[in-house]
C-alpha positions as CSV (number, residue, x, y, z in Angstrom):
1,X,-21.4,-21.0,10.9
2,X,-19.6,-17.8,10.5
3,X,-16.8,-19.9,8.9
4,X,-18.9,-21.0,5.8
5,X,-20.5,-17.6,5.2
6,X,-16.9,-16.5,5.1
7,X,-16.0,-19.3,2.7
8,X,-19.4,-17.9,0.9
9,X,-18.3,-14.5,0.7
10,X,-14.7,-15.2,-0.5
11,X,-16.5,-17.5,-3.3
12,X,-18.7,-14.7,-4.4
13,X,-15.2,-12.6,-4.9
14,X,-13.8,-15.6,-6.5
15,X,-11.7,-16.6,-3.8
16,X,-10.8,-20.0,-2.5
17,X,-13.6,-21.6,-4.8
18,X,-14.4,-25.4,-4.1
19,X,-17.7,-27.0,-3.8
20,X,-19.2,-27.6,-0.7
21,X,-17.9,-31.4,-0.8
22,X,-14.4,-30.7,-1.6
23,X,-13.1,-28.1,0.6
24,X,-11.0,-29.7,3.5
25,X,-10.6,-26.6,5.8
26,X,-8.1,-28.8,8.0
27,X,-5.9,-29.4,4.8
28,X,-2.4,-27.5,5.0
29,X,-1.6,-24.9,2.1
30,X,1.3,-24.9,-0.1
31,X,2.9,-21.6,-0.7
32,X,1.9,-21.9,-4.2
33,X,-1.6,-22.5,-3.7
34,X,-1.4,-19.5,-1.0
35,X,0.2,-17.2,-3.9
36,X,-2.4,-18.4,-6.4
37,X,-5.5,-17.3,-3.8
38,X,-3.9,-13.9,-2.3
39,X,-3.3,-12.9,-6.1
40,X,-7.0,-13.3,-6.3
41,X,-7.2,-10.7,-3.9
42,X,-5.3,-7.8,-5.7
43,X,-8.1,-7.8,-8.1
44,X,-5.5,-8.0,-11.1
45,X,-4.6,-10.6,-14.0
46,X,-1.7,-12.9,-13.0
47,X,-1.2,-13.7,-17.0
48,X,0.2,-10.3,-17.3
49,X,3.2,-11.7,-14.9
50,X,3.5,-15.1,-16.8
51,X,5.9,-13.7,-19.3
52,X,8.8,-12.7,-17.0
53,X,11.5,-14.3,-16.5
54,X,11.5,-16.2,-12.9
55,X,14.2,-15.3,-10.4
56,X,13.5,-18.8,-8.9
57,X,15.2,-22.1,-10.0
58,X,12.3,-24.4,-9.2
59,X,9.5,-21.4,-10.9
60,X,8.9,-22.2,-14.5
61,X,6.5,-21.4,-17.3
62,X,5.3,-25.1,-16.2
63,X,4.7,-24.0,-12.7
64,X,1.2,-24.1,-11.2
65,X,0.4,-20.5,-10.4
66,X,3.7,-18.9,-11.7
67,X,2.0,-15.9,-12.9
68,X,0.6,-15.3,-9.2
69,X,4.2,-16.2,-7.9
70,X,6.0,-13.7,-10.0
71,X,2.8,-11.2,-9.5
72,X,3.3,-11.1,-5.6
73,X,7.4,-11.4,-6.1
74,X,7.6,-8.4,-8.5
75,X,5.5,-6.6,-5.8
76,X,7.4,-7.3,-2.9
77,X,4.7,-8.7,-1.3
78,X,6.4,-12.7,-1.3
79,X,9.5,-13.6,-1.4
80,X,11.5,-17.0,-2.2
81,X,14.5,-18.3,-0.3
82,X,18.4,-17.4,-0.3
83,X,19.0,-20.4,-1.7
84,X,17.0,-19.0,-5.2
85,X,14.3,-21.4,-4.9
86,X,10.4,-20.4,-4.2
87,X,9.5,-23.9,-3.2
88,X,5.6,-23.7,-4.3
89,X,5.0,-27.2,-3.4
90,X,6.0,-26.4,0.5
91,X,3.2,-25.4,3.2
92,X,3.4,-21.9,4.6
93,X,3.0,-21.2,8.0
94,X,0.9,-18.9,9.4
95,X,3.9,-16.3,10.1
96,X,4.6,-16.2,6.3
97,X,1.1,-15.7,5.4
98,X,0.4,-13.0,8.2
99,X,3.5,-11.1,6.5
100,X,2.3,-11.0,3.0
101,X,-1.1,-9.9,4.3
102,X,0.6,-7.0,6.1
103,X,2.3,-6.2,2.6
104,X,-0.6,-6.3,0.7
105,X,-2.6,-3.6,2.8
106,X,0.8,-1.4,2.3
107,X,2.9,-2.1,5.3
108,X,6.4,-2.9,5.2
109,X,9.1,-4.1,7.8
110,X,11.5,-1.5,6.4
111,X,8.6,1.7,7.0
112,X,8.0,0.7,10.6
113,X,8.5,-2.4,12.3
114,X,6.2,-1.5,15.3
115,X,3.3,-0.8,12.9
116,X,4.0,-4.0,10.8
117,X,3.8,-6.4,13.6
118,X,0.7,-4.8,15.2
119,X,-1.2,-5.0,12.2
120,X,0.4,-8.8,11.4
121,X,-0.7,-9.7,14.8
122,X,-4.3,-8.0,14.2
123,X,-4.9,-10.5,11.6
124,X,-5.3,-12.9,14.4
125,X,-2.0,-15.5,14.2
126,X,0.5,-15.3,17.4
127,X,1.8,-18.7,17.0
128,X,3.9,-20.3,14.0
129,X,2.4,-23.0,12.4
130,X,1.5,-24.5,9.3
131,X,-1.3,-22.3,7.5
132,X,-4.8,-24.5,6.9
133,X,-7.4,-23.8,4.4
134,X,-9.7,-22.5,7.5
135,X,-6.7,-20.2,8.6
136,X,-6.8,-18.8,5.1
137,X,-10.6,-18.3,5.2
138,X,-10.1,-16.4,8.4
139,X,-7.1,-14.2,7.2
140,X,-8.4,-13.6,3.7
141,X,-11.3,-12.2,5.4
142,X,-9.8,-9.9,8.1
143,X,-7.6,-8.6,5.1
144,X,-10.2,-7.4,3.4
145,X,-12.4,-5.8,6.3
146,X,-8.8,-4.0,7.3
147,X,-7.9,-0.3,6.6
148,X,-4.8,-0.5,4.2
149,X,-2.2,2.1,4.6
150,X,-2.3,4.4,1.2
151,X,0.1,7.1,0.4
152,X,-1.1,10.7,0.1
153,X,0.5,13.3,-1.8
154,X,1.2,16.6,-0.6
155,X,2.5,19.4,-2.5
156,X,5.6,21.7,-1.1
157,X,7.8,23.8,-3.1
158,X,7.0,22.6,-6.3
159,X,8.0,19.2,-5.1
160,X,5.7,16.6,-4.1
161,X,6.1,14.0,-1.3
162,X,4.3,11.0,-0.3
163,X,3.6,10.2,2.8
164,X,1.9,6.9,4.1
165,X,-1.3,7.3,6.3
166,X,-3.9,4.3,7.4
167,X,-7.1,5.3,4.9
168,X,-10.6,5.0,6.2
169,X,-10.9,2.6,3.2
170,X,-10.6,-1.1,3.5
171,X,-8.8,-2.9,1.6
172,X,-12.1,-4.5,0.0
173,X,-13.1,-1.0,-0.7
174,X,-9.8,0.0,-2.5
175,X,-9.5,-3.5,-4.7
176,X,-12.8,-4.2,-5.4
177,X,-15.0,-1.1,-4.9
178,X,-16.8,-2.4,-2.0
179,X,-17.6,-0.8,1.0
180,X,-18.2,-2.2,4.3
181,X,-21.1,-0.8,6.4
182,X,-22.9,-1.7,10.0
183,X,-20.1,-4.6,10.7
184,X,-21.7,-6.6,7.3
185,X,-19.8,-6.4,3.8
186,X,-22.2,-4.9,1.3
187,X,-22.3,-4.0,-2.4
188,X,-24.8,-4.6,-5.1
189,X,-22.7,-7.0,-7.1
190,X,-21.6,-9.3,-3.8
191,X,-24.7,-9.6,-1.9
192,X,-26.5,-13.1,-2.2
193,X,-24.2,-14.6,-5.0
């Protein structure tokens, strides 16, 4: 029941939209499809990125989701491989998906590996295995409900310095302007979609 409610909630945001009989939660998600869905969570048009030159030998203007792949690459949220490929048709692992989601919350391995790993594990996948569509539903809902790491501007001697801090605002609030209250996510435009 909760899985169906989570999928319905994501559908209200335009993410993982399927007809009831089309959703196969056990199907494995590809890297390209994950990029398309993750880009939707950023609430920004991927069309702006479609004209960028692809750093990948296997992603061109004819690749499904090229804008999403290039958006996530440009923002340093999703990486390709050392051989210059992205492999959009390959499956994505729970580990890779967790890393992308953690970066979307504002965490970076370079900033603090302890915080990065703590947040990544809080998103729910401790074992490495292929990511299914049901896993993606769970991951995206947890991402939306998680607190973001934001930058706070502190002024000092006419020079400003940015300090990251964990915000009191969730990813859902930052990206969609929707507040989470008393354990239920609610907003005028998303209640009863």
